[in-house]
C-alpha positions in Angstrom: -10.8 -8.4 -19.8 -8.9 -10.8 -22.2 -8.0 -14.1 -20.8 -4.3 -13.5 -21.3 -4.5 -10.4 -19.0 -6.2 -12.1 -16.1 -3.2 -12.8 -13.8 -2.2 -10.1 -11.3 1.1 -9.3 -12.9 -0.4 -8.8 -16.4 -3.2 -6.7 -15.0 -0.6 -4.5 -13.2 1.3 -4.2 -16.6 -1.8 -3.1 -18.3 -2.4 -0.5 -15.6 1.2 0.8 -15.8 0.5 1.0 -19.7 -2.6 3.1 -19.1 -0.7 5.5 -16.8 2.0 5.7 -19.5 -0.7 6.5 -22.2 -2.2 9.2 -20.0 1.3 10.7 -19.5 2.0 10.5 -23.3 -1.2 12.4 -24.0 -0.5 15.1 -21.4 -3.3 14.3 -19.2 -2.8 16.1 -16.0 -3.5 14.4 -12.6 -2.2 14.6 -9.1 -2.7 11.1 -7.7 -3.1 7.5 -8.8 -5.6 5.3 -6.9 -6.4 1.7 -7.2 -8.0 -1.3 -5.5 -6.3 -4.0 -3.5 -5.3 -6.2 -6.4 -2.7 -3.5 -7.4 -1.4 -3.3 -3.8 1.8 -5.4 -4.4 5.1 -3.8 -3.3 6.7 -4.2 -6.6 3.8 -2.2 -8.2 4.1 0.5 -5.6 7.8 0.7 -6.0 7.4 1.0 -9.8 4.9 4.0 -9.3 7.4 5.6 -6.8 10.3 5.3 -9.1 8.1 7.1 -11.8 7.4 9.9 -9.5 3.7 9.1 -9.0 1.8 9.9 -5.9 -0.5 7.1 -5.0 -3.2 6.0 -2.6 -3.8 2.3 -3.2 -5.8 -0.3 -1.2 -3.9 -3.2 0.0 -5.1 -6.7 0.8 -5.8 -7.3 4.5 -3.1 -10.0 4.7 -0.3 -7.9 3.2 2.7 -8.1 5.4 4.4 -4.9 6.7 7.0 -3.9 9.3 6.5 -1.2 11.9 10.1 -0.1 11.6 12.9 -0.5 8.9 13.4 -4.3 8.7 17.2 -3.9 8.1 18.2 -6.6 5.7 21.5 -8.5 5.9 23.0 -11.2 3.9 23.9 -14.6 5.1 27.6 -14.6 5.4 28.1 -17.8 3.3 25.9 -16.8 0.3 25.4 -13.3 -1.0 22.5 -14.2 -3.2 19.2 -12.5 -2.7 17.5 -15.8 -1.6 19.8 -15.7 1.5 18.6 -12.2 2.9 17.8 -12.2 6.5 15.5 -9.7 8.3 16.2 -8.2 11.7 12.5 -7.8 12.5 9.3 -9.8 12.1 6.5 -8.6 9.7 2.9 -8.5 10.6 -0.2 -8.2 8.5 -1.9 -4.8 8.0 -5.0 -6.3 9.8 -2.8 -7.1 12.8 -1.5 -3.6 12.9 -5.0 -2.3 12.8 -5.9 -4.2 15.8 -2.7 -2.9 17.7 -4.2 0.6 17.3 -7.9 -0.3 17.8 -8.4 2.5 20.3 -5.9 5.2 20.0 -4.7 8.0 17.6 -7.8 7.9 15.4 -8.9 11.1 13.8 -12.7 11.6 13.3 -13.4 13.2 9.8 -16.8 14.4 8.6 -17.1 13.0 5.2 -20.4 14.5 4.2 -23.9 15.3 5.3 -26.5 12.7 4.9 -30.2 12.3 5.5 -29.5 10.8 9.0 -27.0 13.6 9.9 -23.2 13.9 9.4 -21.3 10.9 8.0 -18.2 10.5 10.2 -15.5 8.0 9.6 -12.3 7.5 11.8 -8.8 7.6 10.1 -5.5 6.4 11.4 -2.1 7.1 9.6 0.9 4.9 10.5 4.3 4.8 9.0 5.2 1.4 7.8 7.7 -0.4 5.7 7.1 -2.7 2.8 9.5 -5.2 1.5 9.0 -8.1 -1.0 11.8 -10.8 -0.9 11.0 -12.3 -4.2 11.8 -9.0 -5.9 14.9 -8.4 -4.0 14.4 -4.7 -3.6 15.1 -2.5 -0.8 12.4 -1.9 2.0 10.2 1.1 1.2 8.8 3.5 3.7 5.0 4.0 3.2 2.0 5.4 5.0 -0.7 3.0 5.9 -4.0 4.8 6.0 -6.8 2.8 7.9 -10.4 4.0 7.5 -13.0 2.7 9.7 -16.8 3.4 9.7 -19.3 2.9 12.5 -20.7 -0.2 10.6 -17.6 -1.9 9.3 -13.8 -2.1 9.7 -13.3 0.1 6.6 -10.4 -0.1 4.3 -6.6 -0.4 4.3 -4.7 1.9 1.9 -1.0 2.6 1.4 0.5 6.0 0.2 3.9 7.2 -0.7 2.8 10.6 0.6 2.2 11.9 4.1 -1.5 12.5 4.5 
């Protein structure tokens, strides 16, 4: 990748350009999937505004809300920098720990030489908000996958699984 495209914002802009090119050339696809470096709320909001369905990994330290954070402005200053939240955020890893033993759905992924490969999934409605972009909180679905050998992955979608 060229050096001038190696920061997160530029890579994300490059990815949006690739999506635009696919659309311009009539390429048909139902979903957009990407790894965690593209899991920033502003990028997800951009895909959502464009009407794209997505399932994108998010970093384990991404902050989310269990319910709508209800933003309010500080009475003395109506600038975006003075927004206040009615709730505290938590990381997606913390949210995974809160649900460590309930509501998991076992799914047989495929057969293997050692028998069926079975992973567990949890779907949890969450809210994303990124103060620096000043947008509104967005409702998303956090899909947590865990395997018998590891914690698995953390992904976000704008569609109910």
